[in-house]
DRENVOSE-592245 format. One line per field, with one value per residue (C-alpha): x, y, z; residue in one letter. Coordinates in steps of 0.1 Angstrom, whole numbers, plus 5000, padded with zeros to 4 digits. Example, Ala and Ser with C-alpha at 12.3 -4.5 7.8 and 13.67 -1.06 7.14 Angstrom:
<atoms>
c1: [5123, 5137]
c2: [4955, 4989]
c3: [5078, 5071]
code: [a, s]
</atoms>
This chain:
<atoms>
c1: [9549, 9569, 9554, 9575, 9549, 9559, 9537, 9537, 9570, 9561, 9587, 9612, 9611, 9648, 9662, 9650, 9681, 9686, 9654, 9643, 9639, 9604, 9580, 9558, 9560, 9532, 9529, 9494, 9498, 9513, 9534, 9537, 9536, 9520, 9497, 9513, 9517, 9553, 9559, 9538, 9562, 9588, 9575, 9564, 9601, 9613, 9590, 9590, 9628, 9627, 9639, 9607, 9583, 9553, 9545, 9513, 9501, 9470, 9467, 9473, 9456, 9480, 9483, 9458, 9462, 9454, 9420, 9396, 9419, 9407, 9438, 9471, 9485, 9516, 9525, 9548, 9525, 9538, 9529, 9496, 9474, 9446, 9421, 9391, 9398, 9419, 9445, 9452, 9489, 9503, 9469, 9469, 9439, 9448, 9423, 9428, 9407, 9417, 9418, 9385, 9369, 9337, 9348, 9320, 9339, 9362, 9349, 9344, 9374, 9401, 9432, 9451, 9433, 9457, 9443, 9461, 9439, 9440, 9411, 9401, 9418, 9443, 9477, 9461, 9471, 9500, 9497, 9469, 9446, 9432, 9433, 9410, 9380, 9355, 9335, 9368, 9372, 9337, 9343, 9378, 9363, 9331, 9352, 9379, 9410, 9439, 9459, 9451, 9479, 9478, 9499, 9486, 9499, 9529, 9542, 9518, 9541, 9540, 9523, 9495, 9473, 9437, 9409, 9432, 9438, 9472, 9472, 9507, 9511, 9538, 9546, 9583, 9584, 9576, 9556, 9581, 9590, 9622, 9626, 9629, 9608, 9622, 9596, 9577, 9586, 9565, 9556, 9521, 9510, 9478]
c2: [2844, 2877, 2909, 2940, 2970, 2996, 3025, 3061, 3056, 3083, 3070, 3065, 3029, 3026, 3045, 3014, 2994, 2971, 2962, 2933, 2897, 2888, 2866, 2888, 2928, 2948, 2980, 3002, 3026, 3056, 3039, 3069, 3106, 3115, 3081, 3072, 3042, 3048, 3052, 3018, 3002, 3012, 3004, 2972, 2962, 2971, 2951, 2921, 2919, 2921, 2890, 2884, 2846, 2870, 2909, 2924, 2961, 2982, 3015, 3053, 3084, 3095, 3060, 3071, 3051, 3020, 3033, 3011, 2983, 2949, 2930, 2939, 2914, 2894, 2895, 2868, 2843, 2855, 2892, 2900, 2931, 2936, 2958, 2949, 2910, 2891, 2863, 2833, 2826, 2801, 2795, 2839, 2856, 2889, 2916, 2950, 2973, 3004, 3036, 3055, 3023, 3008, 2997, 2975, 2952, 2941, 2902, 2889, 2860, 2884, 2883, 2909, 2941, 2961, 2995, 3033, 3050, 3046, 3044, 3080, 3085, 3056, 3066, 3093, 3126, 3147, 3188, 3186, 3172, 3139, 3122, 3086, 3073, 3070, 3038, 3023, 3026, 3006, 2984, 2974, 2971, 2954, 2922, 2926, 2919, 2907, 2935, 2967, 2978, 3010, 3044, 3079, 3100, 3102, 3116, 3091, 3065, 3037, 3012, 3007, 2977, 2986, 2961, 2932, 2948, 2951, 2988, 2998, 3029, 3019, 3053, 3058, 3094, 3120, 3148, 3169, 3134, 3125, 3089, 3094, 3066, 3022, 2998, 2983, 2945, 2919, 2885, 2875, 2840, 2822]
c3: [9129, 9128, 9111, 9100, 9097, 9077, 9060, 9041, 9025, 8997, 8973, 8990, 9001, 8987, 9019, 9040, 9049, 9075, 9081, 9108, 9098, 9098, 9079, 9066, 9057, 9056, 9039, 9049, 9018, 9005, 8986, 8962, 8964, 8931, 8924, 8893, 8877, 8870, 8909, 8920, 8892, 8910, 8945, 8932, 8913, 8953, 8972, 8954, 8959, 8996, 9012, 9032, 9028, 9025, 9013, 9016, 9006, 9005, 8989, 9005, 8998, 8972, 8959, 8931, 8902, 8923, 8941, 8919, 8913, 8920, 8914, 8902, 8872, 8873, 8911, 8922, 8947, 8975, 8973, 8983, 8973, 8998, 8980, 9000, 9005, 9027, 9027, 9047, 9059, 9079, 9097, 9100, 9084, 9072, 9058, 9042, 9028, 9006, 9015, 9019, 9010, 9035, 9069, 9070, 9042, 9069, 9080, 9115, 9122, 9106, 9129, 9112, 9099, 9074, 9065, 9057, 9079, 9120, 9136, 9158, 9187, 9185, 9171, 9151, 9157, 9141, 9139, 9169, 9142, 9149, 9110, 9127, 9107, 9132, 9116, 9110, 9144, 9153, 9133, 9146, 9184, 9167, 9151, 9177, 9156, 9177, 9154, 9133, 9115, 9097, 9086, 9074, 9105, 9099, 9135, 9156, 9148, 9173, 9192, 9216, 9228, 9238, 9246, 9240, 9204, 9190, 9169, 9152, 9131, 9106, 9091, 9086, 9074, 9101, 9090, 9074, 9054, 9069, 9073, 9112, 9124, 9118, 9114, 9135, 9142, 9163, 9168, 9158, 9178, 9180]
code: [m, k, i, l, h, i, s, d, t, h, n, r, h, g, q, l, r, n, m, p, k, a, d, v, i, v, h, c, g, d, l, t, e, m, g, t, e, g, e, v, l, d, f, l, n, w, f, m, t, l, p, y, k, y, k, i, f, v, t, g, n, h, d, l, c, l, w, d, a, e, q, i, e, d, l, p, d, n, v, f, f, l, q, d, r, g, v, e, i, e, g, v, n, f, f, g, i, a, y, n, h, k, e, d, a, i, p, e, g, a, d, v, v, v, t, h, e, p, p, t, m, i, l, d, q, t, m, g, i, h, w, g, n, a, m, l, r, n, r, i, f, q, i, k, p, r, y, h, l, f, g, h, a, h, d, a, f, g, v, l, e, q, d, g, i, f, f, s, n, g, a, v, l, d, d, m, y, r, m, n, h, r, p, n, v, f, e, c, c, y]
</atoms>
């Protein structure tokens, strides 16, 4: 299964062109800039039309109107809003938590963890500040998923493997909000 990972589009999703082919696209939040329903609807209308078999997203710190949402009505069957919940896709267990929600909600057995925040000290430093979440880091190293996908720290974009866990910061915008990063794409094999 090929996964395309993006994050932090901040209403600039329409500028993404010629994205790589994949089976699953994962967006790790900050779909919007101001967190309004109109911005979310614009994002969803774009996201649902993408040519990927499965589509997953979680909320970020900018996505205010979705922070407490438990579900979004009328999403197609192949679009998954992982707000403190999981989904199994072709034998791979994805689990997502909303921005600023409890890390202990991430269950044992999750293959791919999807969050907005990075774990502390892993692809989390921009402007000399570590933006990561220490409790999230502890939980990730406790349950040891194969993949942890996130964003939030724009200029910390990239991938890193540590202790058998593949970490991916998929922020496509840099700290100046320029579209300078290509989406991360990788093969997820089990």
